[in-house]
N, C-alpha and C positions, 0 to 999 in steps of 0.2 A: 504494500500500500504506500502511496506517495502523498506528501503534503506540499502544497504550493506555498512559496514564500511571497507574502504581499509586499507592496511597495514600502509600507511602513516598517515591516520587518527587515526588508532589504536595507533601509536606511540605518537601522540598528547595527546590522552586520557590517555594512560599509564603514560606519563611524567607528566601530570597535576595531576594524582592521587598520584604519588610519591611526588610531590611538596606539595599537601595537607597534606599528612601524615607527611612530614618533618615539615611543619608549626605547625601541631598539637603537635608533640613532643616538639618543642621549646616552644609553648604556655603553655604546661603542666608544664614547668619549671619556667615560669615567674610568679612572685608574691612576696609578702613580704618575703617568704622563697624561695630563689632561688635554683632550682635543675638543675644540669647539664644534658644535653641530655643523656649521658651515664647512669646516675642515673635514669632518667625517663624510659629509655628502660629496665633497670634491674627491676624496680618496676613493669612495665607492664608485664614483663615476670614471675612475681611471687616472685622476690627477693626484694632487697631494705630494708630499715629500717622500723620500725613500723610507725615512723613519716612520712616518704616519702609515704608509702602506704595510710595513712590517708589523706594526702594532695592530692595525685593524684586521688584516687578512690572516695573519699567522697566529695571533694571540687571542684577540677579543671576538672576532666574528664567529669562529666555531663554537666558542663558549656561549655567545648570545643565541645562536641558532639552536644549539642543544637545549639551552634553558627554555626557549620558546616551544620547542617540540615536546619536551617533558611536561612543562606547565600546561600546554594546550591539551595534551592527551589526558593528563590527570583531571583537568577541569571538565572535559567531556565525559570521562568515565564516572566522575563523582556525580554529575547531574543524572546520568543514566542509572547509576546504582540507587540514588535517592528515589528516582521514579519507580524503579523495579521493586525495591523493598518497601516503598512508601514510608520511608523512615528518614527524618531530616538529619540524622547523625550517621548515615551510611556514607562510605567513601570507597574508592577503588580497591583499597586493601582489605575490604570487609570479608573476602573469601580466603583469607590466609596468605595472600601473595607476599606481603611485606615480610613477615617472619620466615616464610618458606625461602624467599630470596636471601634473606640474611643468613639462614642456616647454610644454604649452598655456598655463599661467599666465605663464611667462617670456616667451613670444611676445607675449601680450596686454600685459604691462607694457612690453616693449621697443618695441612699435609704438604704444603710447599709445591703444589702442582704448578708447572711452568708452561705447559703446552697451551697455545692460543689458537685462535681461528678468526679469519676475516678481519685482522687488525686489532682484535681484542685479546687481552690476556685471559688467563684461566679464571680469575676472580669474577669479572662480569658475566662470563659465560656460565659459570657455576651458579651465579645469582639468578640469571634468567631461567635456567633449568629448575632450580629450586622453587622459584615463584610459580612457574607453570605446573610443576609437580604437585605443589600444595593445592593449587586451584583444582587440578584434576582429581586429587584425593577428596576434596570437599564435594565436588559434583558426584563422584562415585558413591561416597558414603551417604549423601543426602537423598539419593535416588530411591523412590518407592515405585517399583514397577517401571512405568514409563513416565512418571511424574517427578517433579522437582519442587516440593513445597518450599515457599519462600522462607518460612520460619525455620525449616530444617537447614536450608542453605546458610542462614545466618548463624544458627547455633553450632553447626558443624564447623563453619568457618572460624568461629571463635575458639572452638576446641582444638582444631588443627593448628591454628596460630599459636595458642598457648603451649601446645606440645613442642612445636618447632622452636619457640622462644626458650623453653626450658632446656632443650638440647644444645642450642648454640650458646646459651649462658654457661652451661657446664663446660663446654669446649673452651670458652674464653678463660675460664678459671684455670685450665690446664696449660694454657699457651705460655710460650716464652714471653717475658715482659716486653721484649723488643717488638713483638708482633701485636701486642694489645693496643698500642696507640693507633696503628694503622687500621685495625678492626673498628675501633670506636669512631675514628674519623669517617670511615666508610658508612657505619651505621647511622651517623648523624646527617649524612647526605652532603654532597659537595659537587660543584661543577668545575672545580679546579683542574681535574685531569682531562677536561674536554679538549679534544682535537678533532681534526677532520675525519679520522678513522672511526671515532665513536659516533660522529654525526651520521656517517654513511652506514655504519652497522645498525644503528637504532632506527634510522629513517623509515625503512619499509614496514617494520613492526608497528611503530607509532602511527604511521599514516593509515595502514590497513585497519588497525583497531579503531582509530578515530572515525574514519569514514564508514566503517561497519556499524558503529553506534549511531552515526548520523542517519544512516538508512533505516534505522529502527525507530526514528522519531515519531512517526505516525502511530505505530503499534504501541509505543510507550504512552502516548496520549490516551489511547483507548483503554489500555491496561490500567490507567489511573482511576477508571470508573469501577474497578474491581475485576477479579479473575472471571467470575461467572458471567458478568455483563460483557466482558471482552470476548469470551468464547461465543456468546450469542451473536456478537457483531462480526464474527468471522476471523478473529485473531487466533492463531495457533499458539496458545498460551505457553505450553511447555517448550516449544521451539523458541519462542521469544526469550524465555528465561535463560535457556541454555546459550543462545547466541549472545545475549547481553552480558552474561557472566563471562563467557569465553573472551569476548572482545575487551571487556574491562580488565580481565586478568592478563591478557596479552599486553595491553597498554601499561599496566602497573609493573609487570615483570620486566618489560623492556626499559621502563623508566628507572627502576631500581638497578638494573644491570649497568647502566651507563652513568648514573648519578648518585647511587646510594639511596638510602631511605629518606625521602623528603615527604613528610606528612603534612596534613591539613590543607593542602592546595585543593584537593578534591572535595573537601568539606566546606571551606569558606566560600570559594568562588561561586559555586552553583547557587548558594543562598543569596549572595549579593546580586548575582545576575537575575535571579527569580524576582527579586524586589523591583527591578527596573524593567526587565524584559517580559515578565509574566511567566506563567507555568507551562505554556505550550512548548513541547520539546523541539518542534521544528525551528523555533527561534532560540530556546533556552540552551540547547546543546552547542550550536556554533558560537553563541555569545559567551558561554562558559569556557569554551576552548580558547577563544581569543583573549578573554580576561585572565584565564589561567596562565597563558603565555606571558602577558604583561606583568601579572603579579609575581611570577617566579623570576623574571628578569629584574624587576625592582628589588625583590628580596636578595637576589645575588649581588646587585649593586651595593646594598647595605652590607652584605657579608664581606665584600671586598674592601670597603672603605671605613667602616666603623672604627676598627683598630688599624692604626698605621703600620704597626710592626708585624702583624700577622693577619691571616684570613680566618674568619669565623665560618664554620660549616653552615651552609645555607639552611639546612634542616633546623638549626637552632632559631634562625630568624622566622621561618614559617611557623614553628611551634610557639614562639613568643606571640605571634599574631593569632594563631589558631586556638591555643588552649583557652584564653579568655572567651573567644567566640563560641567554643564548644560548651563552656559553662553557661553562657547566655542562652544557647539553644536548649540545654537541659533544663534550665530554670523556666524558660517559656513553655516547654512541653509539660512540665509539672503543673503550671498554672492552668493549662488547658485540659489537664487530666488525661494526657496521652500516655 
């Protein structure tokens, strides 16, 4: 089923895209060597000095693009998961992807595996496989015949996530102290290791997951009426659940693989987008993706500049923004009796 985008919705999407591009230009100029927006634009157009070209194209541009891809995918996935679970506190990691990916990465670090693939080292590959493995386990364990009850997906996801977290916490306790710092930095999320190889490696997974969820926008709108009503209206409910979880898990696992665990993007952004763009997923999903890209780029700007001597993991910045917002949502849900 398809949904048409009206002219008003198109304006929202176009305006959000312009905002993302503006944030990207500003972010390209932020760093130890400040570049004015005009200089950034000249450099992108093929001009600029040799130094500015090296800074923009070799250092900052892959990081900005990777941040936009990760933030956008998490934003779209968060909006889809909140629609699927009809829960304002759902996010892309709700089916155990984050702790599963963390377990894969910690195992790779602990064992010292060095084999890589497609320009990626063993750690991000192990993280991706761990995240997808956790999501697959959740789907398999939550299945009842040919059905996937939403409540079971949620509860099994929490259980699988808790188990994976317990295992990787135990492994961390046994690690050489020299490896613990790298594990913790990875678990807190960072775009510092970004390069063109990571962008190329993550691009197909993040794009496929994002567009897959966008194609489900109409079905998610109908699903919000309730499973039974959606079935009466011709929605293949169980197929929708499976596809939405699969695409969200793919996006989250790919994001964790190239940037570590960056939480709260998929929680905060869809709510803010919903306040302005409304609940229809045909508009909510693309706006959440674009705003997620802008939010993560801005968070990364803060992570790179708050402390002059060192860089803060961007996951700390998103958590500082997201934790109070989560408490606000919880308090509002209690007042409504949800």
